Structure formats: C-alpha cells, structure tokens
TORMAR-923129 format. One record per atom (N, C-alpha, C): residue number from 0; chain; atom name; x, y, z. Coordinates in nm, 3 decimals. Example, Ala and Ser with C-alpha at 12.3 -4.5 7.8 and 13.67 -1.06 7.14 Angstrom:
2
SITE  vogu  sefi  finu     east    north       up
SITE     0     A     N    1.319   -0.569    0.780
SITE     0     A    CA    1.230   -0.450    0.780
SITE     0     A     C    1.320   -0.330    0.780
SITE     1     A     N    1.285   -0.225    0.708
SITE     1     A    CA    1.367   -0.106    0.714
SITE     1     A     C    1.290    0.003    0.787
***
This chain:
65
SITE  vogu  sefi  finu     east    north       up
SITE     0     A     N    0.924    0.006    2.193
SITE     0     A    CA    0.830    0.013    2.021
SITE     0     A     C    0.897    0.068    1.913
SITE     1     A     N    0.920   -0.070    1.832
SITE     1     A    CA    0.989   -0.042    1.759
SITE     1     A     C    0.983    0.065    1.624
SITE     2     A     N    1.125    0.143    1.577
SITE     2     A    CA    1.128    0.288    1.518
SITE     2     A     C    1.043    0.264    1.369
SITE     3     A     N    1.037    0.347    1.291
SITE     3     A    CA    0.954    0.341    1.171
SITE     3     A     C    1.045    0.302    1.092
SITE     4     A     N    1.166    0.280    1.065
SITE     4     A    CA    1.235    0.262    0.963
SITE     4     A     C    1.274    0.076    0.951
SITE     5     A     N    1.271    0.013    1.117
SITE     5     A    CA    1.276   -0.054    1.192
SITE     5     A     C    1.174   -0.128    1.089
SITE     6     A     N    1.037   -0.119    1.180
SITE     6     A    CA    0.916   -0.157    1.124
SITE     6     A     C    0.940   -0.202    0.988
SITE     7     A     N    0.992   -0.093    0.923
SITE     7     A    CA    0.866   -0.129    0.793
SITE     7     A     C    1.044   -0.185    0.688
SITE     8     A     N    1.137   -0.165    0.738
SITE     8     A    CA    1.257   -0.270    0.692
SITE     8     A     C    1.214   -0.405    0.709
SITE     9     A     N    1.186   -0.432    0.846
SITE     9     A    CA    1.146   -0.582    0.859
SITE     9     A     C    1.007   -0.629    0.785
SITE    10     A     N    0.927   -0.538    0.793
SITE    10     A    CA    0.772   -0.603    0.732
SITE    10     A     C    0.745   -0.565    0.663
SITE    11     A     N    0.821   -0.447    0.555
SITE    11     A    CA    0.726   -0.383    0.492
SITE    11     A     C    0.678   -0.408    0.308
SITE    12     A     N    0.735   -0.509    0.288
SITE    12     A    CA    0.625   -0.580    0.155
SITE    12     A     C    0.535   -0.579    0.219
SITE    13     A     N    0.589   -0.741    0.295
SITE    13     A    CA    0.432   -0.853    0.302
SITE    13     A     C    0.314   -0.728    0.366
SITE    14     A     N    0.393   -0.679    0.453
SITE    14     A    CA    0.300   -0.586    0.562
SITE    14     A     C    0.210   -0.476    0.444
SITE    15     A     N    0.261   -0.432    0.374
SITE    15     A    CA    0.190   -0.362    0.319
SITE    15     A     C    0.087   -0.416    0.200
SITE    16     A     N    0.119   -0.512    0.127
SITE    16     A    CA    0.054   -0.576    0.054
SITE    16     A     C   -0.109   -0.645    0.129
SITE    17     A     N   -0.030   -0.697    0.224
SITE    17     A    CA   -0.169   -0.739    0.347
SITE    17     A     C   -0.273   -0.618    0.339
SITE    18     A     N   -0.206   -0.497    0.341
SITE    18     A    CA   -0.295   -0.419    0.404
SITE    18     A     C   -0.358   -0.337    0.271
SITE    19     A     N   -0.314   -0.349    0.177
SITE    19     A    CA   -0.374   -0.289    0.065
SITE    19     A     C   -0.503   -0.415   -0.003
SITE    20     A     N   -0.395   -0.521    0.051
SITE    20     A    CA   -0.565   -0.599    0.014
SITE    20     A     C   -0.653   -0.611    0.104
SITE    21     A     N   -0.663   -0.599    0.200
SITE    21     A    CA   -0.811   -0.576    0.299
SITE    21     A     C   -0.871   -0.464    0.209
SITE    22     A     N   -0.803   -0.358    0.248
SITE    22     A    CA   -0.859   -0.227    0.199
SITE    22     A     C   -0.942   -0.227    0.085
SITE    23     A     N   -0.892   -0.309   -0.028
SITE    23     A    CA   -0.927   -0.313   -0.140
SITE    23     A     C   -1.060   -0.357   -0.151
SITE    24     A     N   -1.058   -0.509   -0.045
SITE    24     A    CA   -1.203   -0.570   -0.042
SITE    24     A     C   -1.274   -0.517    0.032
SITE    25     A     N   -1.259   -0.414    0.148
SITE    25     A    CA   -1.366   -0.325    0.227
SITE    25     A     C   -1.375   -0.235    0.118
SITE    26     A     N   -1.334   -0.159    0.002
SITE    26     A    CA   -1.401   -0.099   -0.084
SITE    26     A     C   -1.469   -0.140   -0.182
SITE    27     A     N   -1.415   -0.232   -0.250
SITE    27     A    CA   -1.496   -0.338   -0.314
SITE    27     A     C   -1.648   -0.325   -0.237
SITE    28     A     N   -1.672   -0.418   -0.104
SITE    28     A    CA   -1.778   -0.388   -0.070
SITE    28     A     C   -1.889   -0.299   -0.033
SITE    29     A     N   -1.828   -0.131   -0.043
SITE    29     A    CA   -1.900   -0.033    0.004
SITE    29     A     C   -1.913   -0.007   -0.176
SITE    30     A     N   -1.843   -0.018   -0.269
SITE    30     A    CA   -1.871   -0.010   -0.351
SITE    30     A     C   -1.980   -0.046   -0.430
SITE    31     A     N   -1.965   -0.218   -0.421
SITE    31     A    CA   -2.070   -0.288   -0.420
SITE    31     A     C   -2.232   -0.232   -0.427
SITE    32     A     N   -2.237   -0.183   -0.270
SITE    32     A    CA   -2.349   -0.145   -0.190
SITE    32     A     C   -2.409   -0.016   -0.284
SITE    33     A     N   -2.284    0.070   -0.324
SITE    33     A    CA   -2.362    0.161   -0.401
SITE    33     A     C   -2.369    0.145   -0.533
SITE    34     A     N   -2.407    0.017   -0.548
SITE    34     A    CA   -2.410    0.002   -0.743
SITE    34     A     C   -2.277    0.056   -0.867
SITE    35     A     N   -2.130    0.019   -0.807
SITE    35     A    CA   -2.062    0.105   -0.825
SITE    35     A     C   -1.936   -0.055   -0.866
SITE    36     A     N   -1.872   -0.004   -1.000
SITE    36     A    CA   -1.780   -0.150   -0.988
SITE    36     A     C   -1.656   -0.194   -0.899
SITE    37     A     N   -1.637   -0.299   -0.916
SITE    37     A    CA   -1.492   -0.287   -0.811
SITE    37     A     C   -1.402   -0.244   -0.868
SITE    38     A     N   -1.305   -0.231   -0.795
SITE    38     A    CA   -1.188   -0.187   -0.824
SITE    38     A     C   -1.087   -0.294   -0.843
SITE    39     A     N   -0.999   -0.351   -0.932
SITE    39     A    CA   -0.900   -0.439   -0.917
SITE    39     A     C   -0.780   -0.422   -0.875
SITE    40     A     N   -0.706   -0.499   -0.851
SITE    40     A    CA   -0.560   -0.505   -0.812
SITE    40     A     C   -0.470   -0.408   -0.892
SITE    41     A     N   -0.499   -0.393   -1.005
SITE    41     A    CA   -0.401   -0.379   -1.093
SITE    41     A     C   -0.467   -0.196   -1.087
SITE    42     A     N   -0.597   -0.139   -1.028
SITE    42     A    CA   -0.654   -0.049   -1.018
SITE    42     A     C   -0.567    0.002   -0.930
SITE    43     A     N   -0.556   -0.020   -0.818
SITE    43     A    CA   -0.467    0.015   -0.713
SITE    43     A     C   -0.330    0.020   -0.724
SITE    44     A     N   -0.265   -0.075   -0.758
SITE    44     A    CA   -0.119   -0.097   -0.808
SITE    44     A     C   -0.118    0.030   -0.926
SITE    45     A     N   -0.179    0.096   -1.000
SITE    45     A    CA   -0.168    0.234   -1.076
SITE    45     A     C   -0.161    0.306   -1.012
SITE    46     A     N   -0.263    0.313   -0.874
SITE    46     A    CA   -0.279    0.458   -0.828
SITE    46     A     C   -0.170    0.508   -0.696
SITE    47     A     N   -0.107    0.348   -0.669
SITE    47     A    CA   -0.002    0.362   -0.579
SITE    47     A     C    0.102    0.423   -0.636
SITE    48     A     N    0.143    0.380   -0.765
SITE    48     A    CA    0.224    0.364   -0.820
SITE    48     A     C    0.248    0.570   -0.872
SITE    49     A     N    0.112    0.587   -0.931
SITE    49     A    CA    0.106    0.733   -0.894
SITE    49     A     C    0.179    0.817   -0.772
SITE    50     A     N    0.088    0.800   -0.662
SITE    50     A    CA    0.126    0.855   -0.576
SITE    50     A     C    0.288    0.842   -0.516
SITE    51     A     N    0.369    0.722   -0.528
SITE    51     A    CA    0.540    0.695   -0.483
SITE    51     A     C    0.594    0.854   -0.569
SITE    52     A     N    0.571    0.861   -0.637
SITE    52     A    CA    0.655    0.989   -0.714
SITE    52     A     C    0.638    1.116   -0.564
SITE    53     A     N    0.547    1.128   -0.501
SITE    53     A    CA    0.504    1.228   -0.406
SITE    53     A     C    0.579    1.227   -0.282
SITE    54     A     N    0.631    1.050   -0.214
SITE    54     A    CA    0.693    1.060   -0.119
SITE    54     A     C    0.828    1.093   -0.126
SITE    55     A     N    0.868    1.159    0.009
SITE    55     A    CA    1.030    1.130    0.059
SITE    55     A     C    1.039    0.959    0.044
SITE    56     A     N    1.177    0.897    0.019
SITE    56     A    CA    1.260    0.786    0.023
SITE    56     A     C    1.263    0.815    0.209
SITE    57     A     N    1.245    0.672    0.290
SITE    57     A    CA    1.334    0.658    0.391
SITE    57     A     C    1.501    0.627    0.330
SITE    58     A     N    1.541    0.698    0.456
SITE    58     A    CA    1.723    0.707    0.433
SITE    58     A     C    1.778    0.557    0.474
SITE    59     A     N    1.725    0.471    0.477
SITE    59     A    CA    1.760    0.332    0.419
SITE    59     A     C    1.775    0.266    0.303
SITE    60     A     N    1.691    0.367    0.257
SITE    60     A    CA    1.646    0.307    0.080
SITE    60     A     C    1.795    0.356    0.002
SITE    61     A     N    1.835    0.427    0.083
SITE    61     A    CA    1.931    0.504    0.002
SITE    61     A     C    2.093    0.497    0.047
SITE    62     A     N    2.071    0.323    0.145
SITE    62     A    CA    2.209    0.316    0.182
SITE    62     A     C    2.228    0.173    0.080
SITE    63     A     N    2.378    0.132    0.095
SITE    63     A    CA    2.408    0.022    0.019
SITE    63     A     C    2.447   -0.126    0.144
SITE    64     A     N    2.407   -0.193    0.089
SITE    64     A    CA    2.431   -0.300    0.185
SITE    64     A     C    2.517   -0.432    0.116
***
C-alpha cells in the first residue's frame, strides 16, 4: 500500500479536485432537497483556502527538486 506522501505526490491535485467535485455535487443535491441555495465551486475553494492555514505541510512540500 502506498504511503500517504507517495499517494498524494502522485495523484494529489487531480484526485483532490475530483473528490471535491463529487462532494460538492452531493452537497448540492441535499441542499436542493432542503430548499437551500447551491454552493458554487468558488464557495468551496474559499472555504478550502480558509482551512489550509490550519494544516501542516507534508515533508516533501518543503524539499527542493
């Protein structure tokens, strides 16, 4: 099984984008059923940006290649 660093280094950007889009679609389905407005991709990106300051970087992010 690949290590966390290896997995995200290899697939990180596109994997994360796909996961975010799936979650956004499902959240909007639920929100529609509750009569709430849809979230936009920009709403999600803004929230992600707000939370990024709380996370520790991976070791490989600080290495120069």
